[in-house]
N, C-alpha and C positions, 0 to 999 in steps of 0.2 A: 189320422194318418198312423198306421200300426206301424210298431219297430223294426218290422221287416224291409218294409218301402222304405223307411225313413233311412235304415243304415245302408240304401243302398242308392240312395239320392243323393246320401252324403258321399259316397264311394264316386259315385259320378260326376260331382261338386270336383271334391280334390283331385281327378284326374281329369278334368276341365284345364283347372289351374295349374296343375302340372304341366298341361300342354300348353297352356299359353306363357307358362312360364321359361318351357325348353325352346319356342319357336321367337321370343322376345331375346333370351340372351343368345342364340343362333345368329339372329338376323345381328344384333350386334357386335361377335366377335366377329361375321362377313364381313359388315362394314370398317370394323377394326383393321383390317388383312386388305382391305381395296385400297383404305384410307394411306395406310403405309407403305403398299406398291402400285395404286395406282399411275404413278408415275415411272415407274420403270417399267409395266406393261408398254404405255404408249411410247415410249423408245426403242423398247427390244419386243414387240409383239410378235416374232417368229419365236423368239427364243422360250417367252411364255405360253406358247400356244405348245411347241414341241414338250416341253416340261409338263404341262397340262395331261398332255395326250400320255407320257411316258407313266406319269403317274396314277392316270384314270387307268391303266392297265393294270399296275400294283395294286391298287385298290379293288380291283374287281379280282385278281386273281389271290388275293390275300381273303377277302370275303368269302368265294369260294374253296378252296383250304380250311377254311374256321368251320363251315358250315357241314362240310361234311367228315373234320371231326368229332362235331358234338354227339355223344355216343347217342342209340335209341332212335331219334330222326334230328333232321336240321330245325336250326330257331328259326320263329316267325320273322320274316322277312324287314316287315316294316320295324320292329323291334330290333333287329340287326343296325338298319344303315339309321334310324335315329341317333345309333350310340357313335354310327360313322358320323354322321352329319355333327353332331355336339365333337366330337375329336377334332374334328377340322375345321370347326367355326369357332363357338365360344372357347372353348381350350386353350386354341391357337390363338385367336384374336385376343384375348385376356395375355397370355402370355409373353403377347409379345409388349405390351405395353406393363405388366407386371417386372417382367427379365430386365428391361431396359431400367425401371426404377431402381431396383437392388441390387445391380451389377455396378450400377454408380454410386450406390452406399458403399459396398466393397474395395471401388479401387479408391474412395474420399478417406475412409477410415483404415484402409489396408496399405495403400500405396499401388501404383501403378503394376509394380513386375507382378507383386503378390495378386492383385486382381485380375491380371491377365493369364496367370497360371492356375489360379484356384477360383475364377468369380463362376466359372460356367458350372464348377462342382458344386457350385453352394449355393446357387443361384436355381437352377433345373429341378432337382429333384424335390426341393420347397414349393417351388409356383406351380409349374407343371404337373406332378403329381398329384398336388392338392382339386388341381383346376379340373383335371381329368375326372377322378374321383370323386368329383365334386358330381359330375351330370350322369355316372354311371349310379351315384345314389338316387338321383332326382329322376332318373328315365326308372330303374328299379321300383320306385315308390311310385310310381303310375303304371307301373306294369307287375302291381304284384301275384298276380294269376302265374304269372311268368317268369320270376324268379323265386323258387322254393327253395332252394339250397348254395352253397357254396360252387358249384360247378355249374351255375346259371351265373353268378355271379364273375365265374373267371372268363365266361365268354362275352357276355357284354363290356366286361373291361376290356377285354384284347379288340371288340370291334370299335371300342372308344378310341385307344391307344393305337389301331392303325389307321383310321380316319384321321388323328393327329399328327401322326408320322409321316404322314403323305402329303397333307399341307406343309408340314415343317419343310418336307424335303423339298417340295417347289420352291419354295422361298427360300432357301440352301441355293438352291439352281439358278434364280435368278441374284442373287449377290454374287453368286460364282462368275456371272458372267460381267457385274461391274467390274472386279475384283480381275479379270483379266482384260481391262479396259476395252472391251466390246468389240474386242477382235474374235474371229472365230467363236463363235455364239455358239454355234452347234456343239463344236468339242468340249466347251466349258460345261454346256449343258450337260453331255455325256458322261464327263468325266465325274459332273456331281451326282447322277444316277448312280454310276458301278459304285463311288463310295459307298452312298448313304440307303441302296437298293440291293445291289449284289454283294458290297464287302459286311453291312453291317445292318442289316435289314433283317437278318434273321433271327436277331435279338436285341431289337429296338425298344417302340413305345409301345408296341403290342404287347410285349414278354412284360415290361412293367406295369401296365395299366393290368394284366390279366393277374397277376399275382394280386393288386391290390385291390383290384373287382372282388376276389374270393373272401378277401372281408366283407362287402357289402353283402355278399351271399351267405355270407356265416352271419353277419348280423341281423338279415331281411328273412332267416330261415322259419319254412312254415313249421315245422315239428325239431324244435331247438331245443339246445342244453338250457341253464341258466341264464338268466342275462349277463353277471357281470365275467362268464365265459364268454361268452359272442363277443363282447365290448373286448378281452383282450385280446381274443384270436383277430377279429379286425384291424385292431392296431397293429399286433405284431404282421398281418398283412400289408400295411400299410408302410410300415417301417424298411421290409424287407425290399418293398418296390424304391421306395426312395434311395436302401442301401447301392441296390442293382444299379440306379440313376447316376448316385455319386461317384460310384467305382468304373462306369462306363463313361463319364464327363473329366474324372480325375485324370490330373499329367500323368499316370503312371504308365508303364506298359503304353508308351506315344506312338510306337513303331506298327508300321503297315499288320508287322504279324501280329503286335502286342493287343491293336484295335478290335481287329478280326477274334480276336484270341477273348476279348471281355464280351464282345458279342456271343461267341457261342455260350460263355459260361451263363450270361443273362437264358440263353435260349434252355440251358439246360435245366437252370432254377423252375423257368414257366414249362417245363416239359416233366420236371418231377411234380408238380404241383397238380400238373393235367393228369397226368397216367394214373396219381394216387386218387384223386378225385374219382376219373374215370373208371377207375376198379369197381370202387366203393359202390358207385352210381348202378352198373352195370349185375355187380352182385345183389345189392338189395331187389333190383329189377328180378332177377332170374329167380332171387328168393320166393318175391311175391308171387309170380307168375307160376310155381312150381308148389306152392303153399293151398291149403284147404280153404283159405280168406277168399279166393277167386275163383271163378269159372274159364278165365279169358284163357286164351290158347298161347304155348309158349312161343309159337311164330312171332306175335308181335316183338320179342326182342331185339331182333336185330333187320336193319334194314333189307339185305338178301331172304331172309326166312319168310319176310313179311312177301316178296315181291315173288318166290317160290308156291306161298300161301294161294295169293291172288290169281294167279294163272292156273287156278284148279276150279277157280269160279265163273261160272256162263256170262261170258260177255258182256250183257245186257244186266247184268247184277254187280257190274264191277265197282261202280260208280258207289253204288251203296254201300260196297264193303267196303271200298275205303274212307267213306264219311263215316261210318262206324268203327274201322281202325282210329282213325282220328279221335272218337271221344273215347275210344279204351286206351290210347296211348298215354290221355291227358292224366289219366286215372292211373297208370302203371308209372309215369314220372314224379307225381306225386309224392307215391310211394318210394320212391327209389332217391328221391332226392337229400334225405339227410336220414341218420340211422334215429329211428323210434326211443323216445325215452323209455330209459331202465325199469320196471316194474317198480325197484326200491326205489327210484326217484319220483317216480311216480306217486306213489305210498305217501311218500312223503311229502308234497306239495299236495295229495288231497285233505290228509292230515293239519297241515296250514292254515291260521286262523286268517292269513292272509290272501289264499290263494280264492 
């Protein structure tokens, strides 16, 4: 077997292993959630359905917003929904077990009062961020062609965090019904939805994991800076996400206004990452399309310019034109994902005996 088919076979086998691992861990996480909440669902089936309906609406809106926010073109839908599924099953189910265990450690070692105040802030950032970002890394490794740089990691993390956020909100809604004594179940679910979606949803798990996912995109960038810099940048992104989570769950600013303020702060951090990465991608895409390196049209840069260009194509040829544009966009996104290495760095790498 020649080297090229051998490499393709290994890559295909690797993707199958990643896919099977993803499926197994998602199924295991879903089973853990079902085991933990099946009793509540049997006792309060109406509340479970109401909470699920509200949160399915939330995830649909969230996915739609994130798809449109990605520059140049929306991400692959199977790719996006695989991240949502990981966050909502594997990460959430594992977090239920891990959080219970670690919070028990805090209560035993630091006392009831300290554990009650700080248990969530010391537990969730560690367990939940690592569980979510491990899924981002797993999916990224199985879809290397689609994770070209930090912005792709940002969106993969955002979809993963959104899935976690929605299913966690469902578990909180079910617990709120129990806390209310099973009286006026609809009001309990509605209050939980208002608090965790309307009040804090703008800066919850999607924002934290988007920041952590940026690190995965940096780590796996196709045309990337030297490895030590990638590792440090990825670690800083993960630590930033953990810090966002820690502050959000800390007892500081415990009023309603304070909690909303913490969510807005997380939103601003995530927006800062997004706008910086988006500007870089658009600038590099524009520079490539206007450069002598390519004969591709600058009309490929935005959705609007592509729609306008497509209207000028005879209807019978539009399907072929769209298919060609999709192939061209792969090329544009490859060049736009990360900055190319500086010539001096390339020269040093070429002279290095280890390159």
